Each structure stands twice: as structure tokens, then as C-alpha cells.
C-alpha positions as CSV (number, residue, x, y, z in Angstrom):
1,X,-12.7,-6.4,27.2
2,X,-15.3,-5.1,25.1
3,X,-15.1,-2.7,22.7
4,X,-16.9,0.6,23.6
5,X,-16.3,3.6,21.4
6,X,-15.1,4.9,18.3
7,X,-13.9,7.9,16.8
8,X,-13.0,8.8,13.4
9,X,-10.0,11.4,12.2
10,X,-10.3,12.2,8.8
11,X,-7.0,14.1,8.4
12,X,-5.9,16.1,5.2
13,X,-2.2,15.4,4.5
14,X,-0.6,18.6,3.4
15,X,1.6,19.0,0.7
16,X,4.0,17.4,-1.0
17,X,0.9,14.9,-0.4
18,X,3.1,11.6,-0.7
19,X,0.7,9.0,0.7
20,X,-2.5,10.2,-0.7
21,X,-4.7,13.4,-0.3
22,X,-5.7,12.6,2.9
23,X,-5.5,9.3,5.7
24,X,-8.9,8.0,7.7
25,X,-7.5,6.6,11.3
26,X,-9.7,5.2,13.8
27,X,-9.7,5.1,17.5
28,X,-11.6,2.1,19.5
29,X,-11.5,2.6,23.4
30,X,-12.8,-0.7,25.4
31,X,-14.6,-0.6,28.3
32,X,-12.2,-0.9,30.4
33,X,-10.0,2.4,29.1
34,X,-7.4,0.7,26.7
35,X,-7.1,2.6,23.3
36,X,-6.0,1.2,19.6
37,X,-5.2,2.4,16.6
38,X,-6.2,1.7,13.1
39,X,-6.3,3.0,9.9
40,X,-8.6,2.7,6.8
41,X,-7.1,2.6,3.3
42,X,-9.3,5.0,1.3
43,X,-11.9,3.3,-0.8
44,X,-14.3,4.2,-3.5
45,X,-16.3,6.5,-1.4
46,X,-15.7,9.7,-0.4
47,X,-14.6,10.5,3.7
48,X,-17.5,11.6,4.6
49,X,-19.6,8.5,3.3
50,X,-16.5,6.7,4.4
51,X,-16.9,7.3,8.1
52,X,-20.4,6.5,7.9
53,X,-19.7,3.4,6.5
54,X,-17.0,2.4,9.1
55,X,-19.3,3.4,11.9
56,X,-21.8,1.3,10.6
57,X,-19.4,-2.1,10.3
58,X,-18.1,-1.2,14.0
59,X,-22.1,-0.7,15.7
60,X,-23.2,-4.0,13.6
61,X,-20.2,-6.3,14.0
62,X,-18.1,-5.2,16.8
63,X,-19.4,-2.8,19.4
64,X,-19.5,-4.7,23.0
65,X,-17.5,-7.7,21.2
66,X,-14.1,-8.6,23.0
67,X,-11.2,-7.6,20.3
68,X,-9.7,-11.0,20.6
69,X,-12.5,-12.4,18.7
70,X,-11.2,-10.9,15.7
71,X,-12.0,-14.1,13.6
72,X,-16.0,-14.4,14.5
73,X,-15.6,-10.3,13.5
74,X,-14.3,-10.7,10.3
75,X,-17.3,-13.4,9.6
76,X,-20.0,-11.3,10.6
77,X,-18.6,-8.3,8.3
78,X,-17.3,-10.4,5.1
79,X,-20.8,-12.1,5.5
80,X,-22.8,-9.0,6.1
81,X,-26.0,-8.2,3.8
82,X,-26.0,-11.7,2.8
83,X,-23.1,-11.5,0.7
84,X,-19.9,-13.7,1.7
85,X,-17.9,-12.4,-0.8
86,X,-14.9,-9.4,-0.9
87,X,-16.3,-5.7,-0.7
88,X,-14.0,-3.4,-1.3
89,X,-15.5,-0.3,1.0
90,X,-17.0,-3.0,4.0
91,X,-13.4,-4.9,4.1
92,X,-11.6,-1.5,4.0
93,X,-13.6,-0.2,6.9
94,X,-13.1,-3.5,8.9
95,X,-9.3,-3.6,8.0
96,X,-9.3,-0.3,9.8
97,X,-11.1,-1.4,13.0
98,X,-9.4,-4.8,13.1
99,X,-5.6,-3.3,13.3
100,X,-7.1,-1.2,16.3
101,X,-8.3,-4.5,17.7
102,X,-4.5,-5.9,17.4
103,X,-3.1,-2.6,18.6
104,X,-5.4,-2.8,21.7
105,X,-4.8,-6.6,22.6
106,X,-0.4,-5.9,22.1
107,X,-1.2,-3.2,24.6
108,X,-3.1,-5.3,26.9
109,X,-0.5,-7.9,27.0
110,X,2.4,-5.5,26.8
111,X,3.9,-7.3,24.0
112,X,4.2,-6.3,20.0
113,X,1.9,-7.7,17.8
114,X,4.1,-9.4,16.2
115,X,4.7,-11.4,19.7
116,X,1.4,-12.3,19.6
117,X,1.4,-13.8,15.8
118,X,4.2,-16.1,16.5
119,X,7.0,-13.7,17.1
120,X,10.0,-12.4,15.2
121,X,11.4,-14.0,12.0
122,X,12.9,-10.1,10.7
123,X,14.6,-8.0,12.8
124,X,15.2,-5.4,10.0
125,X,12.3,-4.9,7.4
126,X,14.1,-4.1,3.9
127,X,12.0,-1.2,2.7
128,X,11.7,0.7,-0.8
129,X,10.5,4.1,-1.9
130,X,8.7,5.5,-4.6
131,X,11.5,8.0,-6.6
132,X,9.7,10.9,-5.0
133,X,11.2,14.6,-6.8
134,X,14.3,15.8,-4.7
135,X,14.3,19.9,-3.4
136,X,16.1,21.2,-6.5
137,X,13.7,19.5,-8.8
138,X,10.4,20.6,-10.6
139,X,7.5,18.8,-9.5
140,X,5.6,18.7,-12.3
141,X,8.6,17.9,-14.7
142,X,9.7,15.5,-12.5
143,X,7.3,12.5,-13.0
144,X,8.5,12.5,-17.1
145,X,12.2,13.1,-16.9
146,X,14.9,10.0,-16.8
147,X,17.3,12.2,-15.6
148,X,15.5,13.5,-12.5
149,X,14.6,10.1,-11.8
150,X,18.1,8.6,-11.9
151,X,19.3,11.5,-9.5
152,X,16.9,10.7,-7.3
153,X,17.4,7.3,-7.4
154,X,21.0,7.3,-6.8
155,X,20.2,9.3,-4.0
156,X,18.2,7.0,-2.4
157,X,20.8,4.4,-2.5
158,X,23.1,6.5,-1.0
159,X,21.4,6.5,1.6
160,X,20.5,3.1,1.8
161,X,17.6,2.2,0.0
162,X,18.5,-1.2,-1.8
163,X,15.2,-0.9,-4.3
164,X,13.6,1.9,-5.9
165,X,10.2,2.1,-7.5
166,X,8.9,4.7,-10.3
167,X,5.8,4.3,-12.7
168,X,6.6,6.5,-16.0
169,X,4.2,4.4,-17.9
170,X,1.1,6.2,-17.7
171,X,-2.0,7.5,-18.3
172,X,-4.5,5.9,-15.5
173,X,-7.6,5.9,-17.3
174,X,-11.3,5.2,-16.0
175,X,-11.6,3.5,-19.6
176,X,-9.9,0.3,-18.6
177,X,-6.6,-1.3,-20.0
178,X,-5.7,0.0,-23.3
179,X,-2.6,-0.3,-25.3
180,X,0.6,1.6,-24.7
181,X,1.7,4.7,-26.8
182,X,4.8,4.0,-28.5
183,X,6.2,7.2,-26.4
184,X,5.6,5.5,-23.4
185,X,7.2,2.6,-24.2
186,X,10.1,4.4,-25.1
187,X,10.0,6.6,-22.2
188,X,9.7,3.4,-19.8
189,X,13.0,2.1,-21.5
190,X,14.9,5.2,-20.7
191,X,13.9,5.3,-16.9
192,X,14.8,2.0,-16.4
193,X,18.5,2.4,-18.6
194,X,19.1,5.6,-16.7
195,X,18.2,4.5,-13.4
196,X,20.1,1.0,-14.1
197,X,23.1,3.1,-14.9
198,X,22.8,5.3,-12.1
199,X,22.3,2.2,-9.2
200,X,24.1,-0.2,-11.3
201,X,23.6,-3.5,-9.0
202,X,23.2,-1.7,-5.6
203,X,19.4,-1.4,-5.8
204,X,16.5,-3.4,-7.1
205,X,14.2,-1.5,-9.9
206,X,10.5,-1.9,-9.3
207,X,8.4,-1.2,-12.1
208,X,5.1,0.0,-11.3
209,X,1.7,0.5,-13.2
210,X,-1.2,0.8,-12.0
211,X,-3.5,-1.6,-13.9
212,X,-3.6,0.6,-17.1
213,X,-2.6,-1.8,-20.1
214,X,-4.9,-4.7,-21.5
215,X,-3.3,-8.0,-21.8
216,X,-1.7,-7.6,-25.0
217,X,-0.4,-4.0,-24.2
218,X,0.9,-5.5,-20.7
219,X,2.8,-8.2,-22.6
220,X,4.4,-5.7,-25.1
221,X,5.7,-3.0,-22.9
222,X,6.9,-5.8,-20.4
223,X,8.5,-7.5,-23.3
224,X,10.5,-4.0,-23.5
225,X,11.7,-4.5,-20.1
226,X,13.3,-7.2,-19.8
227,X,16.8,-6.4,-21.0
228,X,16.7,-4.3,-17.3
229,X,15.8,-7.1,-15.2
230,X,13.5,-5.6,-12.9
231,X,12.6,-6.9,-9.8
232,X,9.0,-6.5,-10.5
233,X,6.2,-5.9,-12.9
234,X,3.5,-4.5,-11.2
235,X,-0.1,-4.6,-11.9
236,X,0.0,-4.2,-15.7
237,X,-3.7,-5.2,-16.0
238,X,-6.5,-3.9,-14.3
239,X,-7.8,-6.2,-11.2
240,X,-10.9,-7.0,-12.0
241,X,-10.2,-9.6,-14.0
242,X,-7.3,-11.5,-12.4
243,X,-7.0,-14.6,-14.5
244,X,-5.8,-12.6,-17.2
245,X,-2.3,-12.3,-15.1
246,X,-1.7,-16.0,-15.9
247,X,-1.1,-14.9,-19.5
248,X,1.2,-12.1,-18.9
249,X,3.1,-14.3,-16.6
250,X,3.6,-16.7,-19.2
251,X,4.6,-14.5,-21.7
252,X,7.0,-11.9,-19.9
253,X,10.0,-12.8,-17.7
254,X,10.0,-10.0,-14.9
255,X,7.7,-11.6,-11.8
256,X,4.3,-9.7,-11.7
257,X,3.4,-8.0,-8.5
258,X,-0.3,-7.2,-7.3
259,X,-2.6,-6.6,-4.7
260,X,-2.9,-2.9,-3.7
261,X,-6.3,-3.0,-4.9
262,X,-7.2,-6.5,-3.8
263,X,-9.0,-7.6,-0.5
264,X,-9.2,-11.1,1.7
265,X,-7.6,-14.0,0.9
266,X,-10.1,-14.8,-1.8
267,X,-8.7,-12.5,-4.4
268,X,-5.1,-12.8,-3.3
269,X,-5.4,-17.0,-3.9
270,X,-7.0,-15.9,-7.3
271,X,-4.1,-14.2,-8.1
272,X,-1.2,-16.8,-7.1
273,X,-3.1,-19.3,-9.1
274,X,-2.8,-17.1,-12.0
275,X,1.6,-16.4,-12.0
276,X,1.7,-13.5,-9.2
277,X,4.5,-14.0,-7.8
278,X,4.9,-10.9,-5.5
279,X,1.7,-10.0,-3.2
280,X,1.4,-6.8,-2.1
281,X,-1.3,-6.4,0.4
282,X,-2.2,-3.1,1.9
283,X,-3.2,-3.9,5.3
284,X,-5.8,-1.3,5.5
285,X,-7.9,-2.6,3.1
286,X,-6.8,-6.5,2.4
287,X,-8.8,-7.8,5.6
288,X,-6.7,-6.5,8.5
289,X,-3.8,-8.1,10.1
290,X,-4.9,-11.7,10.7
291,X,-6.3,-11.9,7.2
292,X,-3.1,-11.0,5.6
293,X,-1.0,-13.1,7.5
294,X,-3.3,-16.0,6.4
295,X,-2.9,-14.4,2.7
296,X,1.1,-14.5,3.5
297,X,0.4,-18.5,4.5
298,X,-1.3,-19.1,0.9
299,X,1.8,-17.0,-0.6
300,X,3.7,-19.4,1.3
301,X,2.6,-22.5,0.0
302,X,3.0,-21.2,-3.5
303,X,6.6,-20.2,-3.0
304,X,5.3,-16.4,-3.3
305,X,7.1,-13.3,-1.2
306,X,4.9,-10.7,0.4
307,X,6.2,-7.2,0.0
308,X,3.1,-4.7,1.8
309,X,1.7,-1.7,0.0
310,X,1.6,1.7,1.5
311,X,0.3,4.9,-0.3
312,X,-1.9,5.8,3.0
313,X,-0.5,7.1,6.3
314,X,1.6,6.0,9.1
315,X,-0.8,3.7,11.0
316,X,-1.1,1.4,7.7
317,X,2.6,1.5,8.0
318,X,3.3,0.1,11.5
319,X,0.3,-2.5,10.5
320,X,2.3,-3.9,7.6
321,X,5.6,-3.7,9.5
322,X,4.2,-5.8,12.7
323,X,3.2,-8.2,9.6
324,X,6.7,-8.2,7.9
325,X,8.7,-8.4,11.1
326,X,6.5,-11.9,11.6
327,X,5.9,-13.5,8.1
328,X,9.0,-16.0,6.7
329,X,8.4,-14.7,3.0
330,X,8.8,-11.5,3.4
331,X,10.4,-10.0,0.4
332,X,10.3,-6.1,1.1
333,X,8.1,-3.2,2.6
334,X,7.1,0.0,0.8
335,X,7.7,3.1,2.6
336,X,7.1,7.1,2.0
337,X,10.8,7.7,1.5
338,X,12.9,7.3,4.6
339,X,9.3,7.5,6.7
340,X,7.7,10.8,5.7
341,X,7.8,13.8,7.2
342,X,4.0,14.3,8.1
343,X,3.9,10.4,8.6
344,X,6.6,10.5,11.0
345,X,5.2,13.5,12.8
346,X,1.8,11.6,13.6
347,X,3.4,9.0,15.2
348,X,5.8,11.2,17.0
349,X,8.6,9.1,15.3
350,X,7.9,6.2,17.1
351,X,9.2,4.0,13.9
352,X,13.0,4.1,13.0
353,X,14.2,3.6,9.4
354,X,17.8,2.9,9.3
355,X,20.5,2.2,6.1
356,X,17.2,0.8,4.1
357,X,15.8,-1.4,6.7
358,X,12.8,-0.5,9.1
359,X,13.8,-1.8,12.7
360,X,11.4,-4.2,14.5
361,X,9.3,-1.7,16.7
362,X,9.7,-2.9,20.6
363,X,6.4,-1.1,21.9
364,X,3.4,-2.7,22.4
365,X,0.9,-3.1,20.1
366,X,1.4,-1.4,16.7
367,X,4.3,0.0,18.8
368,X,3.5,3.9,17.6
369,X,2.5,6.9,19.4
370,X,-0.3,8.5,17.8
371,X,-0.6,12.4,17.9
372,X,-4.3,13.0,17.9
373,X,-3.5,16.8,18.6
374,X,-1.8,17.0,15.4
375,X,-4.4,14.8,13.3
376,X,-7.2,17.1,14.5
377,X,-5.3,20.4,13.6
378,X,-5.2,19.2,9.7
379,X,-8.6,18.8,9.1
380,X,-9.3,17.4,5.1
381,X,-10.2,20.8,2.8
382,X,-10.3,19.1,0.1
383,X,-13.3,17.1,-1.9
384,X,-11.4,15.0,-4.2
385,X,-10.7,11.1,-3.2
386,X,-7.5,9.8,-2.1
387,X,-6.7,9.0,-5.6
388,X,-8.6,9.4,-8.8
389,X,-8.3,8.2,-12.4
390,X,-8.1,10.6,-15.1
391,X,-11.0,10.2,-17.9
392,X,-9.4,11.1,-20.9
393,X,-7.8,8.2,-22.7
394,X,-4.2,7.1,-23.4
395,X,-2.4,10.1,-26.2
396,X,-1.2,8.4,-28.7
397,X,-0.4,11.6,-30.6
398,X,1.5,14.0,-28.0
399,X,2.3,11.7,-25.3
400,X,1.4,11.0,-21.6
401,X,2.5,13.2,-18.4
402,X,1.6,11.9,-15.1
403,X,1.7,13.9,-11.9
404,X,2.2,11.7,-9.6
405,X,-0.3,10.2,-6.9
406,X,-0.9,13.6,-5.7
407,X,-0.5,15.9,-8.1
408,X,-0.4,19.5,-7.3
409,X,-3.5,21.7,-6.5
410,X,-4.3,23.7,-9.8
């Protein structure tokens, strides 16, 4: 087998937009006609520029290569341009292409990807979801409403989830880490109180932040959350100073989780050495399936667990699931609600979610059927990045309102 052709799909995500503004899918075809799909988790450049990077990585490091030679292709991309260090954009491009290689290999052998990684450890994968607005909720008011969050959490538990995530402690500002406003601490406490009252001991609370605090601020907020026993405290400080996680871990009695903005075992190993207990790689960014299996092995040695991250499309979800089925130190995997309406349409409902768990797929490769026609029918019509941070600083006078990862169009 040799990799011969590449097609890139830039797919606009229709309202309500859970999972980001757009998805980037890749299709690789071998000279003998086997097709594989992958997904690139959006990087720090726009989709047009990212498509150019994807094509360059494929042409320079992968075209004409046997898709089995994933280790060799990874080292080419990782070392490209005399770098040999994590590069979020290049490794994002490679990650999606690598996932497509595994899809090809599974189809060539008529086996799921997890069978080629060592087989089944988890026939059912425990899943969690963010708390998203219910049909009767006001979309803008939801994100700062503890009562609506508690209603949603109760409904998620009713349908089977055993963990729910929420992140009321905004804002996400490009200015870097800051001290939380007292209003943000108070709102976070109220969210935890009301959600805990709503779900009791039937679900873990996953407290999400996105690197918006400095070290002292993260400690201050984390200590306020301890009485509600969250399962994790997610990315409390920015990912550009991983060694500071140790100071937070030493001061706060909630397990630290991080990883959605990290790539390759190099960065994840440093996180493990600095007190992170739960790794959250996004396989469309972390280096792909093989690299993330290595990350899982590093976590296993550190007695840490894996919780694959998903704020992307369904092909990355499928890759996350293949890894989750295989690894022994799986904690939980993120879903978009019970799979996401548009997500499931894009893969023709080929992944099964049931009573809080994802059922291990049995089809070859990633175990999905990708709908190319639907993907082409949703071209991107927005010039924004997949996710964006605000320029304005934290407001210490009037409170802060975060409108979710895909705010409604103005």
C-alpha cells in the first residue's frame, strides 16, 4: 500500500454550534483504492491556512509512503525544518492524517483500529458531556445561570450520564492568567452547590476552566471548590508554563486535568511530572492515535488516567473512542451531548451511545461511515477561528458573562 491522494473538507458547524465553528476532515486514499478519514483539531491559524499546512505535511512527509509506517512519518513531521519539538500547527495537521492512516489499516485488515493496538480493554466507554442549554433555556442567560445548569445536569443524569462538565469562572482572555473576580468565585460556588444538590452522588462534577488564572488565582478558586468534591479541576492555568501546575497541585485537593491544548508525549510527560493526574489529549492535535497511546503509557507509569477531550467533530470522536476501548487507564471520554445531532449525521449514526456509555464499535478502521455529501453541503461561511479568546480583561466591577464555546451570531 502507498498513500496517493488527499482531500480536505472544511465543514461549517450549523447552529447551535457545539463542538466549534467548523471541523477539518481529511480523506486519504491509497494507490490500491482504500480510503481513510481523519480529523485535524483546529489550530491557531484559519482554515484556509490550515488546509495549506495539511497539504504540505502530506506532500512532504507522507505521500507515496506505506500507511503502516506511522512511526517514520511522525518523526519526519516532528523533526521537520530542523525542529524536533512540539509544533501545535504541524502536529495538528499530522494528527488528522495519522488518524486516516489507521482507518486505512483497519479497513485493509477488516478489523477495528483498537484490535491493531492490542485489543479490547473497555467494551463500554464511560462518557461525559458539557452542560448545554435545554430547549426551553435562554441561550445567552444559560451560561451564568446555576439554576438552568442544575436543571440540565439533572436531565443528563436521568438519561444515563455519570459525570457532567461546566465552566462558569470565565472570562477567557488573551491577556494571560489573572486573579478571579470575587463574583466569578461566588458564581462558581453557586454552580457547584446547585448542581451537586440536583445530582447528589449519581454524577461526578467536572469543573472546567481554560487556563484563565494565574497560579495564585487558580489556588484561590480551587480551594473554594473543594467542599463540592469535583472529580477534576481542568486546566486552571495557561498551558505555556506547565511547571506551575505543580504549585496548584500541591495547594488544592482536587485532581488536576489538562491536555486539550498540548501536543505530543513531550508536553504531556512534563504535565505528569508536575502533578497533573488526568490527561485530556485531543487526538486530532496530540499527535494521532499511536502518539496518544504512548501518552497513555506514560500516564499509566505515573498512576494517572486518561480522559480524551472533544471539542471538535465526529471523526476525532471516533479516534478517541478507538483509543479509549484499548487503554487500561481510561477514566472517561468526552461527548457532545449524547453524540451531537450534526456530529451523528456526519457519520450516519455509526457510533452508539447508550445509558451514559459509548459502545465499542465493531466495524473496520474507525468504525464509522463518513457522509461526504453532507460535509460538502455545509461549507464554512464564517471567517472566525474554531475558538477565540476575548481581548478585554476580567471585569472586577460588573461580573463576567461567558457565552459558551460557540456564541450565537450577532
